[in-house]
N, CA, C and O atoms as a GROMACS GRO file, in nm:
protein
  368
    1MET      N    1  -0.840   8.223  -4.150
    1MET     CA    2  -0.700   8.241  -4.117
    1MET      C    3  -0.683   8.340  -4.001
    1MET      O    4  -0.602   8.317  -3.911
    2MET      N    5  -0.760   8.448  -4.004
    2MET     CA    6  -0.749   8.548  -3.897
    2MET      C    7  -0.787   8.487  -3.761
    2MET      O    8  -0.725   8.518  -3.659
    3LEU      N    9  -0.889   8.403  -3.761
    3LEU     CA   10  -0.930   8.339  -3.637
    3LEU      C   11  -0.816   8.254  -3.580
    3LEU      O   12  -0.794   8.253  -3.459
    4GLN      N   13  -0.745   8.184  -3.666
    4GLN     CA   14  -0.632   8.102  -3.623
    4GLN      C   15  -0.522   8.190  -3.563
    4GLN      O   16  -0.462   8.153  -3.462
    5ILE      N   17  -0.496   8.306  -3.625
    5ILE     CA   18  -0.394   8.397  -3.573
    5ILE      C   19  -0.434   8.447  -3.435
    5ILE      O   20  -0.352   8.450  -3.343
    6VAL      N   21  -0.560   8.486  -3.420
    6VAL     CA   22  -0.609   8.538  -3.292
    6VAL      C   23  -0.604   8.428  -3.184
    6VAL      O   24  -0.563   8.454  -3.071
    7ARG      N   25  -0.645   8.309  -3.219
    7ARG     CA   26  -0.640   8.198  -3.122
    7ARG      C   27  -0.496   8.169  -3.080
    7ARG      O   28  -0.468   8.148  -2.962
    8SER      N   29  -0.408   8.168  -3.177
    8SER     CA   30  -0.266   8.144  -3.147
    8SER      C   31  -0.212   8.253  -3.056
    8SER      O   32  -0.143   8.224  -2.958
    9ALA      N   33  -0.242   8.379  -3.087
    9ALA     CA   34  -0.196   8.490  -3.003
    9ALA      C   35  -0.252   8.476  -2.861
    9ALA      O   36  -0.182   8.503  -2.763
   10GLY      N   37  -0.377   8.435  -2.850
   10GLY     CA   38  -0.438   8.416  -2.718
   10GLY      C   39  -0.368   8.309  -2.637
   10GLY      O   40  -0.349   8.324  -2.516
   11ARG      N   41  -0.328   8.200  -2.703
   11ARG     CA   42  -0.254   8.094  -2.632
   11ARG      C   43  -0.119   8.146  -2.585
   11ARG      O   44  -0.073   8.111  -2.476
   12TRP      N   45  -0.054   8.229  -2.668
   12TRP     CA   46   0.075   8.286  -2.627
   12TRP      C   47   0.057   8.383  -2.511
   12TRP      O   48   0.142   8.389  -2.422
   13LEU      N   49  -0.054   8.459  -2.510
   13LEU     CA   50  -0.080   8.550  -2.399
   13LEU      C   51  -0.093   8.474  -2.268
   13LEU      O   52  -0.052   8.523  -2.162
   14SER      N   53  -0.151   8.355  -2.275
   14SER     CA   54  -0.167   8.276  -2.153
   14SER      C   55  -0.032   8.225  -2.102
   14SER      O   56  -0.024   8.174  -1.990
   15LYS      N   57   0.073   8.238  -2.182
   15LYS     CA   58   0.208   8.199  -2.140
   15LYS      C   59   0.280   8.317  -2.076
   15LYS      O   60   0.402   8.312  -2.054
   16ASP      N   61   0.204   8.423  -2.045
   16ASP     CA   62   0.256   8.540  -1.975
   16ASP      C   63   0.363   8.613  -2.057
   16ASP      O   64   0.473   8.641  -2.007
   17VAL      N   65   0.331   8.644  -2.182
   17VAL     CA   66   0.418   8.726  -2.266
   17VAL      C   67   0.344   8.856  -2.297
   17VAL      O   68   0.224   8.866  -2.274
   18SER      N   69   0.416   8.954  -2.350
   18SER     CA   70   0.353   9.082  -2.384
   18SER      C   71   0.255   9.064  -2.500
   18SER      O   72   0.261   8.965  -2.573
   19GLU      N   73   0.165   9.160  -2.516
   19GLU     CA   74   0.069   9.155  -2.628
   19GLU      C   75   0.142   9.158  -2.761
   19GLU      O   76   0.104   9.087  -2.855
   20ASP      N   77   0.247   9.241  -2.771
   20ASP     CA   78   0.324   9.248  -2.896
   20ASP      C   79   0.386   9.113  -2.930
   20ASP      O   80   0.383   9.070  -3.045
   21HIS      N   81   0.444   9.048  -2.829
   21HIS     CA   82   0.506   8.917  -2.853
   21HIS      C   83   0.400   8.813  -2.891
   21HIS      O   84   0.423   8.730  -2.979
   22ALA      N   85   0.286   8.819  -2.825
   22ALA     CA   86   0.178   8.724  -2.855
   22ALA      C   87   0.128   8.743  -2.998
   22ALA      O   88   0.103   8.645  -3.069
   23LEU      N   89   0.114   8.869  -3.041
   23LEU     CA   90   0.071   8.894  -3.179
   23LEU      C   91   0.175   8.849  -3.279
   23LEU      O   92   0.142   8.787  -3.380
   24LEU      N   93   0.302   8.879  -3.252
   24LEU     CA   94   0.411   8.833  -3.339
   24LEU      C   95   0.410   8.680  -3.348
   24LEU      O   96   0.422   8.624  -3.456
   25ALA      N   97   0.394   8.614  -3.234
   25ALA     CA   98   0.391   8.468  -3.232
   25ALA      C   99   0.273   8.415  -3.312
   25ALA      O  100   0.287   8.317  -3.386
   26GLY      N  101   0.157   8.479  -3.298
   26GLY     CA  102   0.040   8.436  -3.374
   26GLY      C  103   0.063   8.442  -3.524
   26GLY      O  104   0.029   8.350  -3.597
   27PHE      N  105   0.122   8.552  -3.569
   27PHE     CA  106   0.153   8.566  -3.712
   27PHE      C  107   0.260   8.467  -3.756
   27PHE      O  108   0.246   8.400  -3.859
   28MET      N  109   0.368   8.458  -3.678
   28MET     CA  110   0.480   8.373  -3.719
   28MET      C  111   0.442   8.226  -3.725
   28MET      O  112   0.474   8.156  -3.821
   29VAL      N  113   0.374   8.178  -3.622
   29VAL     CA  114   0.342   8.035  -3.617
   29VAL      C  115   0.233   8.000  -3.718
   29VAL      O  116   0.232   7.889  -3.773
   30THR      N  117   0.141   8.092  -3.744
   30THR     CA  118   0.030   8.064  -3.834
   30THR      C  119   0.065   8.088  -3.980
   30THR      O  120   0.030   8.008  -4.066
   31LEU      N  121   0.133   8.198  -4.008
   31LEU     CA  122   0.155   8.236  -4.148
   31LEU      C  123   0.294   8.205  -4.204
   31LEU      O  124   0.307   8.158  -4.317
   32TYR      N  125   0.397   8.231  -4.125
   32TYR     CA  126   0.534   8.223  -4.176
   32TYR      C  127   0.567   8.090  -4.245
   32TYR      O  128   0.626   8.092  -4.353
   33PRO      N  129   0.531   7.975  -4.188
   33PRO     CA  130   0.566   7.850  -4.256
   33PRO      C  131   0.497   7.832  -4.393
   33PRO      O  132   0.541   7.750  -4.474
   34MET      N  133   0.391   7.908  -4.418
   34MET     CA  134   0.320   7.894  -4.546
   34MET      C  135   0.370   7.992  -4.652
   34MET      O  136   0.333   7.982  -4.769
   35VAL      N  137   0.454   8.088  -4.611
   35VAL     CA  138   0.504   8.189  -4.705
   35VAL      C  139   0.611   8.125  -4.793
   35VAL      O  140   0.703   8.060  -4.745
   36ARG      N  141   0.597   8.146  -4.923
   36ARG     CA  142   0.696   8.091  -5.017
   36ARG      C  143   0.830   8.161  -4.996
   36ARG      O  144   0.836   8.277  -4.956
   37ASP      N  145   0.938   8.089  -5.022
   37ASP     CA  146   1.072   8.143  -5.002
   37ASP      C  147   1.091   8.278  -5.072
   37ASP      O  148   1.154   8.368  -5.016
   38GLU      N  149   1.039   8.291  -5.192
   38GLU     CA  150   1.059   8.415  -5.268
   38GLU      C  151   0.977   8.532  -5.211
   38GLU      O  152   0.999   8.647  -5.249
   39ASP      N  153   0.884   8.504  -5.120
   39ASP     CA  154   0.803   8.609  -5.059
   39ASP      C  155   0.842   8.641  -4.915
   39ASP      O  156   0.781   8.728  -4.852
   40LEU      N  157   0.944   8.574  -4.863
   40LEU     CA  158   0.983   8.594  -4.723
   40LEU      C  159   1.030   8.737  -4.696
   40LEU      O  160   0.996   8.793  -4.591
   41ASP      N  161   1.106   8.796  -4.788
   41ASP     CA  162   1.152   8.934  -4.766
   41ASP      C  163   1.035   9.030  -4.758
   41ASP      O  164   1.034   9.119  -4.673
   42ALA      N  165   0.937   9.013  -4.844
   42ALA     CA  166   0.819   9.100  -4.841
   42ALA      C  167   0.741   9.080  -4.710
   42ALA      O  168   0.695   9.177  -4.651
   43PHE      N  169   0.728   8.956  -4.667
   43PHE     CA  170   0.659   8.927  -4.541
   43PHE      C  171   0.729   8.996  -4.424
   43PHE      O  172   0.665   9.061  -4.342
   44LYS      N  173   0.862   8.982  -4.419
   44LYS     CA  174   0.938   9.044  -4.310
   44LYS      C  175   0.929   9.196  -4.316
   44LYS      O  176   0.921   9.260  -4.211
   45THR      N  177   0.929   9.255  -4.435
   45THR     CA  178   0.917   9.399  -4.450
   45THR      C  179   0.783   9.449  -4.398
   45THR      O  180   0.777   9.548  -4.324
   46VAL      N  181   0.675   9.381  -4.435
   46VAL     CA  182   0.542   9.420  -4.388
   46VAL      C  183   0.533   9.407  -4.236
   46VAL      O  184   0.479   9.495  -4.170
   47MET      N  185   0.586   9.300  -4.182
   47MET     CA  186   0.584   9.281  -4.037
   47MET      C  187   0.662   9.393  -3.967
   47MET      O  188   0.615   9.449  -3.868
   48ASN      N  189   0.781   9.425  -4.019
   48ASN     CA  190   0.863   9.530  -3.959
   48ASN      C  191   0.794   9.666  -3.966
   48ASN      O  192   0.800   9.743  -3.870
   49LYS      N  193   0.729   9.696  -4.078
   49LYS     CA  194   0.659   9.824  -4.092
   49LYS      C  195   0.546   9.838  -3.992
   49LYS      O  196   0.503   9.948  -3.960
   50ASN      N  197   0.496   9.725  -3.944
   50ASN     CA  198   0.387   9.725  -3.847
   50ASN      C  199   0.436   9.701  -3.704
   50ASN      O  200   0.357   9.668  -3.615
   51GLY      N  201   0.566   9.717  -3.684
   51GLY     CA  202   0.622   9.710  -3.549
   51GLY      C  203   0.649   9.570  -3.497
   51GLY      O  204   0.675   9.554  -3.377
   52LEU      N  205   0.645   9.470  -3.582
   52LEU     CA  206   0.672   9.332  -3.540
   52LEU      C  207   0.796   9.282  -3.612
   52LEU      O  208   0.798   9.276  -3.735
   53ASN      N  209   0.899   9.246  -3.538
   53ASN     CA  210   1.025   9.203  -3.598
   53ASN      C  211   1.033   9.050  -3.596
   53ASN      O  212   1.052   8.990  -3.490
   54PRO      N  213   1.018   8.987  -3.712
   54PRO     CA  214   1.021   8.839  -3.717
   54PRO      C  215   1.148   8.778  -3.659
   54PRO      O  216   1.144   8.666  -3.608
   55SER      N  217   1.261   8.849  -3.665
   55SER     CA  218   1.384   8.791  -3.612
   55SER      C  219   1.384   8.785  -3.459
   55SER      O  220   1.468   8.718  -3.399
   56ASP      N  221   1.289   8.856  -3.393
   56ASP     CA  222   1.276   8.850  -3.248
   56ASP      C  223   1.206   8.723  -3.202
   56ASP      O  224   1.212   8.688  -3.084
   57PHE      N  225   1.138   8.654  -3.293
   57PHE     CA  226   1.060   8.536  -3.255
   57PHE      C  227   1.148   8.413  -3.243
   57PHE      O  228   1.227   8.382  -3.332
   58LYS      N  229   1.133   8.342  -3.132
   58LYS     CA  230   1.204   8.216  -3.110
   58LYS      C  231   1.106   8.103  -3.132
   58LYS      O  232   1.008   8.090  -3.059
   59TRP      N  233   1.133   8.019  -3.231
   59TRP     CA  234   1.044   7.909  -3.265
   59TRP      C  235   1.043   7.803  -3.157
   59TRP      O  236   1.147   7.770  -3.101
   60PRO      N  237   0.924   7.750  -3.127
   60PRO     CA  238   0.919   7.634  -3.037
   60PRO      C  239   0.992   7.518  -3.104
   60PRO      O  240   0.978   7.498  -3.225
   61VAL      N  241   1.067   7.442  -3.028
   61VAL     CA  242   1.145   7.333  -3.086
   61VAL      C  243   1.093   7.200  -3.034
   61VAL      O  244   1.069   7.182  -2.915
   62ASN      N  245   1.076   7.108  -3.127
   62ASN     CA  246   1.036   6.972  -3.093
   62ASN      C  247   1.144   6.881  -3.152
   62ASN      O  248   1.149   6.860  -3.274
   63GLU      N  249   1.230   6.828  -3.067
   63GLU     CA  250   1.342   6.745  -3.114
   63GLU      C  251   1.296   6.621  -3.191
   63GLU      O  252   1.372   6.565  -3.270
   64LYS      N  253   1.171   6.580  -3.167
   64LYS     CA  254   1.120   6.462  -3.238
   64LYS      C  255   1.079   6.494  -3.380
   64LYS      O  256   1.061   6.404  -3.462
   65ALA      N  257   1.065   6.624  -3.412
   65ALA     CA  258   1.020   6.664  -3.545
   65ALA      C  259   1.140   6.672  -3.639
   65ALA      O  260   1.205   6.776  -3.649
   66VAL      N  261   1.168   6.563  -3.706
   66VAL     CA  262   1.276   6.557  -3.804
   66VAL      C  263   1.224   6.491  -3.930
   66VAL      O  264   1.131   6.410  -3.926
   67HIS      N  265   1.285   6.525  -4.041
   67HIS     CA  266   1.244   6.469  -4.169
   67HIS      C  267   1.372   6.444  -4.250
   67HIS      O  268   1.460   6.529  -4.251
   68PRO      N  269   1.382   6.330  -4.317
   68PRO     CA  270   1.508   6.296  -4.386
   68PRO      C  271   1.541   6.385  -4.506
   68PRO      O  272   1.658   6.397  -4.541
   69THR      N  273   1.442   6.449  -4.568
   69THR     CA  274   1.472   6.526  -4.689
   69THR      C  275   1.442   6.675  -4.676
   69THR      O  276   1.476   6.751  -4.767
   70CYS      N  277   1.381   6.718  -4.568
   70CYS     CA  278   1.344   6.859  -4.551
   70CYS      C  279   1.449   6.930  -4.466
   70CYS      O  280   1.505   6.872  -4.373
   71GLU      N  281   1.476   7.056  -4.499
   71GLU     CA  282   1.569   7.137  -4.421
   71GLU      C  283   1.521   7.143  -4.276
   71GLU      O  284   1.404   7.176  -4.252
   72PRO      N  285   1.607   7.112  -4.178
   72PRO     CA  286   1.563   7.101  -4.038
   72PRO      C  287   1.490   7.225  -3.985
   72PRO      O  288   1.387   7.211  -3.919
   73GLU      N  289   1.542   7.345  -4.011
   73GLU     CA  290   1.478   7.466  -3.958
   73GLU      C  291   1.338   7.484  -4.015
   73GLU      O  292   1.245   7.517  -3.941
   74LYS      N  293   1.322   7.463  -4.144
   74LYS     CA  294   1.189   7.478  -4.206
   74LYS      C  295   1.094   7.371  -4.156
   74LYS      O  296   0.975   7.399  -4.136
   75PHE      N  297   1.143   7.252  -4.136
   75PHE     CA  298   1.056   7.146  -4.086
   75PHE      C  299   1.011   7.176  -3.944
   75PHE      O  300   0.896   7.150  -3.908
   76GLN      N  301   1.101   7.230  -3.862
   76GLN     CA  302   1.064   7.269  -3.725
   76GLN      C  303   0.955   7.378  -3.728
   76GLN      O  304   0.861   7.373  -3.649
   77GLN      N  305   0.969   7.475  -3.819
   77GLN     CA  306   0.870   7.581  -3.830
   77GLN      C  307   0.734   7.525  -3.871
   77GLN      O  308   0.632   7.560  -3.812
   78ARG      N  309   0.734   7.438  -3.969
   78ARG     CA  310   0.607   7.379  -4.013
   78ARG      C  311   0.547   7.291  -3.903
   78ARG      O  312   0.425   7.287  -3.887
   79SER      N  313   0.631   7.222  -3.829
   79SER     CA  314   0.583   7.139  -3.718
   79SER      C  315   0.518   7.226  -3.612
   79SER      O  316   0.414   7.190  -3.556
   80ALA      N  317   0.579   7.342  -3.584
   80ALA     CA  318   0.521   7.434  -3.485
   80ALA      C  319   0.386   7.485  -3.534
   80ALA      O  320   0.292   7.497  -3.455
   81MET      N  321   0.376   7.516  -3.664
   81MET     CA  322   0.250   7.564  -3.719
   81MET      C  323   0.142   7.458  -3.704
   81MET      O  324   0.031   7.488  -3.659
   82PHE      N  325   0.172   7.334  -3.742
   82PHE     CA  326   0.072   7.228  -3.733
   82PHE      C  327   0.034   7.198  -3.588
   82PHE      O  328  -0.081   7.165  -3.559
   83ALA      N  329   0.130   7.210  -3.496
   83ALA     CA  330   0.099   7.190  -3.354
   83ALA      C  331   0.000   7.296  -3.307
   83ALA      O  332  -0.091   7.265  -3.230
   84GLU      N  333   0.018   7.422  -3.352
   84GLU     CA  334  -0.076   7.529  -3.317
   84GLU      C  335  -0.215   7.499  -3.372
   84GLU      O  336  -0.315   7.520  -3.303
   85VAL      N  337  -0.221   7.451  -3.495
   85VAL     CA  338  -0.351   7.420  -3.556
   85VAL      C  339  -0.419   7.309  -3.477
   85VAL      O  340  -0.538   7.319  -3.447
   86LEU      N  341  -0.346   7.204  -3.444
   86LEU     CA  342  -0.406   7.094  -3.368
   86LEU      C  343  -0.449   7.139  -3.230
   86LEU      O  344  -0.555   7.100  -3.181
   87GLU      N  345  -0.368   7.221  -3.166
   87GLU     CA  346  -0.401   7.270  -3.033
   87GLU      C  347  -0.529   7.354  -3.037
   87GLU      O  348  -0.612   7.345  -2.946
   88SER      N  349  -0.544   7.436  -3.142
   88SER     CA  350  -0.664   7.520  -3.152
   88SER      C  351  -0.788   7.436  -3.179
   88SER      O  352  -0.897   7.470  -3.132
   89ARG      N  353  -0.775   7.328  -3.253
   89ARG     CA  354  -0.890   7.242  -3.280
   89ARG      C  355  -0.936   7.170  -3.154
   89ARG      O  356  -1.056   7.149  -3.135
   90HIS      N  357  -0.841   7.133  -3.068
   90HIS     CA  358  -0.877   7.066  -2.943
   90HIS      C  359  -0.940   7.164  -2.844
   90HIS      O  360  -1.016   7.123  -2.756
   91ALA      N  361  -0.909   7.292  -2.859
   91ALA     CA  362  -0.962   7.393  -2.768
   91ALA      C  363  -1.106   7.430  -2.801
   91ALA      O  364  -1.173   7.494  -2.720
   92MET      N  365  -1.154   7.392  -2.918
   92MET     CA  366  -1.289   7.430  -2.961
   92MET      C  367  -1.394   7.357  -2.882
   92MET      O  368  -1.513   7.376  -2.906
   0.00000   0.00000   0.00000
């Protein structure tokens, strides 16, 4: 999991963002979609205590990523996570 976070952060760094933003993006895209709803507050608290504010992160949007029964925002987040995973596998 840590390798995926580091790879994701590295891809964000190549998009010319700050190291803090790249690290936040790595955590958000890799971990956030997997956090259970009841654990989201704890996740956000831990991130904030470490200087990373999850509300500062803007999710990549893919208009083609829609699902008839899933909440649109959560589906977009999960789609972004899976896109990062696929992108990292192709980079290997």
